[in-house]
N, C-alpha and C positions, 0 to 999 in steps of 0.2 A: 752380246753375251755379257751379263753382269759378273763382277768380281767382288766378293765380300771380303774385305781385308781383315787380317787378324789384328789384335790389340797392339802387338809390337810393331806393326807397320808405322811409318813415320806420321806423327800427329801434328796438325796445325794448331789445335787447342783442345781444351777440355771444358765441358759444360757442367756447372753445378747450380744449386739453388740454396740460398742462405735462409735459415729458419727465422721466423718472426712470430709475433704474438698470436696470429690467427692460424698457425699451422698446428700440427699435433704436438709440437714441442712446447706449447704454451705453458704447461704445468711445470716444466723444468728447463726453461729456455736458457738460463745461465749455464747450466751444465752442458747443454748441447752445443753452445757456441764454441767451446774450446776445441773439440775435435774438428768441427767444420772449418775453423780458422786455420788449424794445423794442416788439414788436408789441402785446403785452398792455397795456403802459403807454400807448401811443399811442391805443388804443381807449378805455381806461378814463379817459383825460383828459376825455372829453366825453360818455360814455355807459356804461351798465352792461356788465360783462363777467362771464360765467359761466365759471369756470376749473376744469376737471376736474384733480384732482391726487391723488397717492398719499398725501402727507403735507402737509395744509393749513398747519400751523404752520411747517414747514420752508420751504414755498414762499413764504409771506408775507414771510419774511426777505429775499427778493430784490427787494421793492418798497418804494419810498419812500412811496408813497401808495396805500392799499388801500381808500379810501372807496367806490369804484365797482366793486370786485371781490368777487364771491361765490366763495369757495373750496369746491369740492365734492369730497368724498371718494367718488368713484365709479370703479370699476375700468375700465380700457381697455387695449387692446393697442397702439394706435398713436396718434400725435398729429394725424392728418389728419382733423379733425372735419368738414371740408367734405363728406367722402364718407360718413360714417355719422351725422352729425347730422340733425335733422328737416328735411324739406322742407315749408315752410309755405305754405298756401293760405288764401284766404278763401272761406267757403261760407255763404251766407245772412247775410252781414254779420258772421260770427264767424270767429275764427282756428281753423285746423285743422292739426294736425301729422300729416303723412304719414310713417309709419315703414316705408320700403322696406327690403328685405333687403340687407345688406352682406355680401359673401362674400370680402373681402380681395382685391379687384381680380381676380376670376376664379380664386380659390383659390390665389393666389400667397403669401399670408401668413395667419397666424392672425387670426381675426376675431370669435370668439364674444363676447368682452367688448365690443368695439366695436359689434357688432350689437344689444346690449342697452341701449346708452346712452340712446337716445331714450325708450324705454319707462320706464326708471328715472327719468329727469328728469321725466316726466309724473307718474308714480306718487308721487314725492316732493314734487310741487308746485312744482318749480322752473320748469316750463313750464305755463302756464295756458291751456287751450283744449281744443277737441275733439281726439280722437286716433283714428287709424286705422292699423292694421298692414296693410301691403300685401305680398302674396306675389309679389313681383317684385324682381329684383336691379336696383338703380339707385343710382348715386352722385351726390351733389350737384354734383361737379365736372364731370359729364358733360353737364349741361344748362345752358342760358343763355336768359333770357327778356327780352323788351322790355317786359314788364308789360302788353302790349296784345293778348295772344293768340298771339304768335309765339314759337316755341321753336327754338333753334339747338343742334344736336348733331352727333355724328360717327357714321358707320356703323361705323367700325372698333371703336368701343367698344360701342354699344348692340346691334349685330348680332353681336357676338362670341359664339360658342357657349359660352365660359366664363362668361357671365353668365346668359342665359336660353335654353338650347338648345331648338331646335324652334320658337321664336317667329319669325314672319315680320316684315318691316318693317311690313306693314299691321296686324298684330295689335298690335305695339308702339305704333304711332301711335294706334290706337283706345284702348288703355289709357291712354296719356299724355293724350290729349284728354279722356277721362272723368275721370281723377284730378286733372289739373292745370288743366283748363278751357281749354287752348290750342285754337286753331282751325286752326293750320297749323304744320307742322314743316319746318324747313330743314335738310337733311342735308348735311354736308360729307363727301366721300368720299376726300379726300386730306389728307395732313399728319400727321406724328407726329414727336416729338422723340426723338433718341437718349437712352437712359438713363431714359426715361419708363416706369414700371411700370403706368400706368393704361390702356394701349391707346388713347391719343389722346383724353384728356379735352379737352373744348371750352375749359376755362378755362386751358389751356396754349397755345391756338392763336388763338381769336377771341372777342371780347367786345363786347357792346353798351355804348356810352358814353352814348347817348341813343336814342330810338326810331328815329332815322334814320341812326345812325352805328355802324359796326363797326370796332373796332381789331383788327388781325390781325398775327400774326407774319410777318415777311418776311425773305428772304435774297437778297442781290444778288451772292453769290460763286458762280460756276458750279462751282468746285471743292469747295464744301461739299456733303456728302451730303444735306443738306436741300433743296438748291436746286430740284430738279425737282418734288418733291412739293409744296413751298410755292408754286411757280409755278402748279401745277394748282389748289391750294386758292384762290389769289387769283382765278384765272379763274372758278372756281365762285362765289365771293363776288360777283364782278362780274355774274354772271348772275342773282343773287337780286334780288327786288323787294320793296319795302315793301307793306303792305296796300293802299296807294293806287296801286300800280303804278309807283312811281319807283325808280330804282337807289339803293342805299345809298351814303352817303358812306363811303369806305373810308380808314382811317388806318393806314399800315404801321408796325409796331413791329419795327425791325431786330433780328436776333439779336445778342446780345453776342458777343464773341470766344469761341471754344471754351474751355470749362472742363472740367477732367478730375479724376478722383479719383487716389489714389495708385497705382492699378494701370493708369492710362492710359485708363480708360473715360470717354467723354464724358458730361457731366452736363446735365440738361434745363433750362438757364437760359432763362427767358422773361420778358419784361416784361408779357406778357398776364396774369400771375398776380397782378394788383393787387386790392385790396379797397376798396370804396366804403363809407364809414360816414356818419353823419348830417352831419358837418361836414368830413370830410377824405377823401382818397384815400391809402391806404398803398401805396407803390410799391416793389416788390422791386428791389434793385440788386445788382451782382455784382463790385464793385471793377473796373469796366470803364470805358474812355474814353467809352462811350455813356451812362453813368449820368446825367451832367449834361444831355445832350441830351434824354434821355427825361423827366427831371424838368421841363424847360422845356416839352416837348410836352404833358405831362399838365396843366400849369398852363393851357394854352390849351384843352385838352379839358374841363376841369372848373373854369371860372373862379370858381365860387362856393364852392369847397372848398380847404382847405389841402392841399398835396401834401407827404407825409411820406416821404422816401426811407428805406428800411431795408435794411441789408446782409443779403442772404439767401444768400450763398455757402455758409455752413454748412448751410443747410436743403436745398439741392439735392444735397448729398452723400447724403441719404437719399431722393432722388427727388422731393421736393415743393418748394413754395415758399410764398409768403406767403398767397395765397388758399386754398391747400390746407389750411392750418393754422387756418382760421376758418370759422364758419358764422353768418350773421346771423339774428336772430330778429325778424321784423317786428312792429310794434305790434299790439295786440289787435284794434282796429277798422281797416278799410281807410282 
């Protein structure tokens, strides 16, 4: 029986990919480097970091302290390791890396090199554990677990025909229960951020902060195009129950004020895209008046961890944020 550990489970390392001239960051590479260096440095301050990069020696020059960073010359298409990195479970007391298919968020972007990253990491010995390639399209950002058998996801993504055409909800549930060891799946049917290429990844909308608490994106402006869908999402979250039959404690994460690119398109800014590490929570900020309020809120949500705000406005210009750019690797033993 597999166990799918939650993000606050003890981590061995975190996987990231450093942008270079042939990624989507090429037009504004200098601006992108600052948040990537800050995220990587904040992780490596207290735990190991695996950093995919095109030119390791060149990338090293961006860091003051590289003692906890392993620079890996492995090709990749994009920097969103959350979606093509390994999904780790425990099976029989051992760590197992599940290598689901990554198809560029439904064929929207080139993905062949990204899809090969997990297998390459295992074959080269950078990831130690059992390995299984799974013939099913699934991104890490599309699933969220409480570590106790509950999976939270969205129907807009997992049931999208651009992922696994012909698969029913029941068939997908059966596969995820078998591979991840989850016993129940909570499906959100509403909510999607403008500018989001992922077809409503759960890590842009709602996240477990403990086994009884879900932090979720909220909008209180009736004139905002997100208002109606997020209200329906909240109502659905209110209907969910813990395995013990109790309602979840829901913590709203207000949307920051609208952020736009140079063409006027709205960007998918969300405070739900945070990363939990062994000693800290890295919180995306957007040069918004709400940033300080959210930092204070997260200090209450995670009293045992340092809260590290990181300006992610440059990241959302490419459609992702902080959590999207990382994938945690749990320790070898449960």
